[in-house]
N, C-alpha and C positions, 0 to 999 in steps of 0.2 A: 629345685629338683633337677632332672637331667635333660630338660628341654622337651621337644615335641614328642607326643605319643599318638598323634592323630593317625599315623600310618598303620597302627596295629589293629584297626577295626575291620580290615578287609578280610574277606574269606571266612565266614562262619561255618561253612560246610565241612571242613576237615574234622570238626569235633565229633561227628558221628562214630567213626571207627574207634575213637578213644573211650567211648562210653562202656566198652566191655573189656576191662583189663583181666577178666577171669578166663580168657580163652585157653591158657596153657593146660588146665586140667583135662581138656578134651583130647589133647595130643597123644598121651600115653595109651588111651583106650584102644585105638586101632592096632597098636603094636602088640598088645596082649592077645587080641583076637587072632592076629596073624600067626603068632607062635604056638597057640594052643593046639592046632591039629598036628603038631610034629612031635609025637611022643618019643621018637628016637633021640632027639637032641634036648629034651626037656630037662634032663638032669644037669648037663654042664651049663645050660643057658643061665640059670640064676647065679651061679658062681662067677661066670664071665661078666655078668652085669654088675655084680656087687663089687668087683675089684676096682674098676675105674671111677666109681662114684661112692666113696665111703661117706658115712654120715658126717655132715659138717655143721656143728652147732654154732653157727655164727650169728650173733645178734646184730650184726652190722647193717644188713639190708634184707628185706623180704624178697621172695622170688619176684622177678620182673618179667613181664611179657614183652614180646617184640613190639606190640602196639604201644606199651608204656614208653619205650625208648623212642618210637616214632613221634609220639605226642610231645615228649620232652624235647626232642630235637626241633620240632616246629615252634614250641614256645621259646626255646633258647634263641632261635634265629630272630623271632619277633622282638625279643627283649634287647638283643644286641643292636637292632635297628632303631630302637626307641630311646636308648639312653645315651648320655654323653660320657664316654669313658674317661675323658680328661677331668671332668668334675667328680666322677666316682673315685679317681685316684687320690683326690685331696681329702677324702673323708677317712676317719679311722675305721677299723674293721667292723665294730659294732654298728656304727651309723650306716656304713655302706651296706651291711647285711639288712638292716631295717628298710633302707630305700629300695633295695632289690626286691624284698618281699612285697612291698607296695606295688612295684611295677609288675611283678609276676602275677599277683592277685588280680590286678586290673586286666592283664592279658587273658587269664583264665576266664574272666567274666565276659570279655569282648568276644572271645573265640567260642563261647558257649560249650566249653569242655565239661562233660558230665563226669564228675569225680566225687567220691566221698570226701569228707573232711580229712580223714586220715591219709587218703591218697594225695590230697592237695598239700598237706603238710610234708609228706615225703617228697613230693615234687619240688616244693619250695626249698627244702633242705638240700636236695640233690643239686639244684641249679646254683644256689648260693655257694655250695662247696666247690662246684666247677669254676665259678668266677673268682672267688676269693681264697679258696684253699686248695687242697689236693684232690678234689673230686671224690670218686668212690673210695679213696684211701682214708678219708677223714674218719669214718666210724672205726676203722681198724686201728688207726693211730691213737684214737681216744681210749682204746682198751688197754689196760695195764697188764693184762695176763698174757698178751701176745709177745713172744720173743722175736720172731722173724716174720716178715711179710715178703712173699715171693710172687711176683707178677710175671707169668709166662705168656706174654701177649695180651691182647685186650679181653679175651674171653675166659682165661683161667688164672685164678689167684689163689695161692695157698698161704696158710699161716702155720706157725708152730706154737702150740699151746701145751704146756707141761711136757715138753720134750718130744711131742708127737706132731707130725705134719698132717694137716687136714685141708681138704679142698673146700673152698667157700663158694658162695653164689654171687660174689662181687664181680662185676664186669664193667668194662669201659665201653663208651659209645662206639669207638673204632680205634685203630692204631694211631690216628692223628691226635686224638684226645690224650692217649697214653704218652705219646712223645711230647706233647705240650706240657703235661704235668711233670715229666722228667726234666724238661728244660727249665721249668719254673723252680724245681728243687735245686738243680746244680747252679743256676744263675745266682742264687742267694749267696754262694760262697765264691763267686767270681770264676766259675768254670762253665764249660759248654759241652753239649753233646749234639751231634748231627752226623750226617753221612761222612763228612771229612774227618771227624773226630768221634768215632762211635763208642768208645769206651771211656768211662768217667767214674772217678771216686769222689764222693762229696759227703755232706752231712746235713742233717736237719738242725733247726735252731736249738733243740734240746740235746744235741750231741749224737743222736742216732746215726749210725753209719749207713751210707747209701752207695750202691753200685748200680750203674746203668750200662747196658750194652745194647746198642740200637742197630736196626738194619743198616747196611746189608749183612753185618756180621751175625745178627740174630735173625734167623730165617723166618720164624713164625710171628714176628712182631717184637717190639722192644721188650727186653727182660729187665725188670727192676727188682732189686733186692734191698730190703731195709732191715738192718739189725737194730731192733728197738731197745732203748734204755728205759728202765723203770723210772717212774716219777720219783719214787722213794728210793734213794740210793741204798744198796745193800751193804751190810757190814759183816764182819766175821761172826758176830753173835747171831745174826740172822742165818748165815750159812750153817751154823751149828744146828739151828732149828730145822733146817732143810736136810739135815744129816749129810751135808757135803763134807764135813770134817767133825771130828770129835771135840768136845770142850777142851780137853788137854792139848790136842793138836792146834786148836785155834789160839790157845794161850802161848804156845811155842811160836806160832806165826807172828803174834803181836810183839813178842820179844825180838824176833828176827827183824821185823820192820823198824823197831825202835832203836836197836843197837847198830844200825847202819851196816848190815851185811849186804854184800852185793848179790842180788837175787835175779834169777832167770825163771820166768813162769813158762812152762812148756805144756803143750797140749795140741790136740787136733782142732779142726774147724768147728766152731760152735761149742767148744768144751767149757767156755767161761773164763778164758785167760784174761781178757780185758777187765771183766767184772772183778776177778780176784786181784788183779793189779790195783784197781781202784780201792778195794778193801784194804790192801796192805799200805797204801799211801795215807790212810787215815791215822796211822801211828807215827807219822813223821812229825817232828817238833815244828811248831809254828814259826820259829825264828830261822829256819833253814831256807836258803835260796834254791828253788827247784826249777829246772828247765825241762820241759817235755818236748819231744820231737815225734811227730806223727804224720802219716800220709793224709788222714782225715781226722781232725781233732776230736777224739772221743773221751779222753780221760777228763774226769771232773774232780779235781783236787779241791779240798776244803781249806788249804792253808792260804795265808794272806800274801806270801811272797812267791808267786808262781809266774813264770814266763812260758807262754805256749807258742810253739813253732810248728809250722805246717809246710809240707813239701808243695811244689808247684809244677804242674805239667808244662811241656813246651807250648809256645803260642802258635799262631797260624803259620808263621815263617819257620817253625821248628826250632826256635831259639828260646832262651829265657828259662829253661828247665832248672829247677832246684831240687836236687836229690836228697834222700835221707842222709847220705854220707856228708853232703855239704852242710846240712843242719848240725849233725853231730860234731863235725870239725869246728863249726863256728861257735857252738855253745861252749867249747873249751876256752874261748876268749871272753866269755861273758861272766866269769867268776862264779861258776855254779858250785853248789855244795852237793847236790844230787842231780844226776842226769837220768831221765826216764824216757826210754824209747818205746813207743807204743807197739811196734812190731819190727823185729829184726829179721830181714829176709835176704840180705845181700852183703856186700863188702863192708857195709857200715859196722858190722860186728867187730871188725879189727879196731876201728876207732873207739867203739864203746869199751872194748876190753882194755885198750890203752888208757882210757879215762878211769876205769875201775881201779887199775893198779898204780895210778899216779896221783892219788890224793882225793879222788871223788868217791869215797866210800858211801855205800848206801844206794848206789845206782841200780836201776832195774830195767828189765826189758822182757818181751815175750817172744817166743820162738815156736814155730810149728814143728812138733816132734811127738812121737808116740810113747816115749819113755825117757827117763833121765839119761840113760846111756846113749840113746839116739840123739838126744839134744846136744851132747858133747860132740858126737860125730858130725852133726849138722853145722855146728860152729866151726869146726875144722874145715869142712867142705866149703863154707861160705868165705872163709879167709882165702882159700885157694881160688875161689871165683874172682877175687879181687886182683888176681895176677901177682900175688906175693910169692916169690920163690924162696920160701923159708923151709928149712928142714922140718919134717913132721914133729920131731921131738921138741923143737923150739916152739912150735905152735901150741902143742899140748902144755908145755910149761907155762906159756902165757895164759892159757885158759885156767890152769890150776891156780896161778897167782892172782887171778882176777875174780873168778866166780866162787862164791862161798856156798850158796844154797840153790838147789834146783827144786821147784815146786811143780809137780806134775798134776795137771787137771785132765779129766777124761769124761766124755759123755758116754754113758753106758747104753746098752741096747734097749733098755726100757725107757730111755729118754732122760733119766736122771743124770745129774752132774755131780761128780765126786772128785775130791782131791785124793789121788791114789798114792802119791809118794811125797814125802818131805825128805830130800836127799842132800847130804853134805858132800862137797868135793874135797877130798882129803889130801891128795898129793900124787906123786908118781912112783910107780914101781917098775923100774926099767923104762920101757917106752909106753907103758899102759897107765892111764889115769885111774886112780882108785877112788871109790865113793863108798859112803855108808848111809843106809836108810835110817832115819829117826822114826818115821811113821809110815806104814803101808796100809792100803785098804784091802781087806780079805773078803772075797765073796763066799757066802756059805750056802746059797740056794736062791729060790724065788718063791713068792707066795702064790695064792690061787689066782690073783689078778695079773700075774706075770711081772710083778715088781721085784727087782733084785734085792735080796737080803744080804747084808754084810756088816762088817765092823772095821773101824780104824784101830789098828793094832800097833802098839809100841814095840820097837825091836830090842828094847832093854838097854839102849845106850844111855849111860848115866851122866857122861860128861862130853858133850859134843865139842867139835873143834873150835866153835866160836865162843866157848866158855869164857876165855879171858876177855874177849870183847864185851860179853855180857857183864862181867865183873867191872870193867872199866866204866860202864854206864850205870852201874848199880842195879842191874837186873838179874844177878845170878841167883838170888833167893827165889824170885818168881819163876825163873827157868827150872831150877831144881825141883820146886814144888810141882810144876806141871809134869815133868818127866817122871817123878816118883808116883804121882797120882795115876798116870797112864800105866805104869808098871804094876801097881797094885790092882788096878782095874782088870788088866790082862790076867793076872794070877787068879782073881776071883772067877773070871770067865772060863778059865781052863778047868 
């Protein structure tokens, strides 16, 4: 076991306050009586109260009283004094959890804490999560329907479910506990977050993206943001079921991924760019050598020949930084067949474009932009950020010769995510880059629940620019069938 436990029997008196965890319901009653005699403000008051506290159907944790947290803190302190942490570290997660449960159960008995069986189980789970996992975040991480977890200090935690942000009742003991959990997360990938280095990008073991910004930059306590990945990886067929793309559009995307078109996935924050990039990589042949470059490794490719690279921030002395541009440059020396850049946000776009038009067909990347046309303008601006003094026409010619297809993803105002454009980069007319849309998303209205109604519409292009490439890979029949089916479907809808 963990050594001495004799010191935990002292002080049975603190148990009395913990015997009434039902104190919170009494608190709202005086507030209602106070506001009742003010008829002049009674109308706006309910609206003002409803806005900051929307319903939060979170099954993660029941409402906790302050007395619950005081009792938990007391038990946690007694447990730390009574166990040998060095012995605990030698056990596997399941054995360590069993041992902790034994210790906590003994402490509850010795302290004479009056709790129901359900409350004791909740207390056991909470403390085990604090010691072995990510504390109050564990129930949220276990839910597969949550897309984002946003912790704004120790007392306010939001989640995104079905595209909508909801306030939860999850809270941390204090800011110190929140900072400790943040440090535990980032240390697993060799990074650090503290006052001297308050901003950090990291990832969980399942690939979920993590961003931490700590005090003094975050004024109201550490801000932790987790972009969760689903346990079951999404495919284009599943995106069709979610109406993110039409079946014919999905078939065209499969052909685009298979025939090694150079692809840029464009979209705003939270629009599903990385998810879409993961879906497209499913159609890469298994015998191709793929190299991925990311700030925090999120892409989860299923092929057998994948090399994953990750950037590195500077160390305490301010040296040793490895940028995205360094990674993209280096992978050109690693005999890649496809280069996939998780997110292009700076001068590395120049090196990626160079790779795309020098024999690395089928390379992919994501860019923050609101439309395919803006995506092209952003690439041009990012090349200028790198200090290259190239004429604008030369830069545009480089973009045209490198990028074949731009896929635009968008998160609509009802929270749904749609692929709104599948756009080809055609060429130059004078100094202007010309493009043509193969598919666009057309909004037609909204239903009684506020959900947007629309459809993916073919533009009637019968032979896209990458037709010869599709024929080279034997996919022209499949491509023609998808385009014809989309056109017939549109004629019927008209």
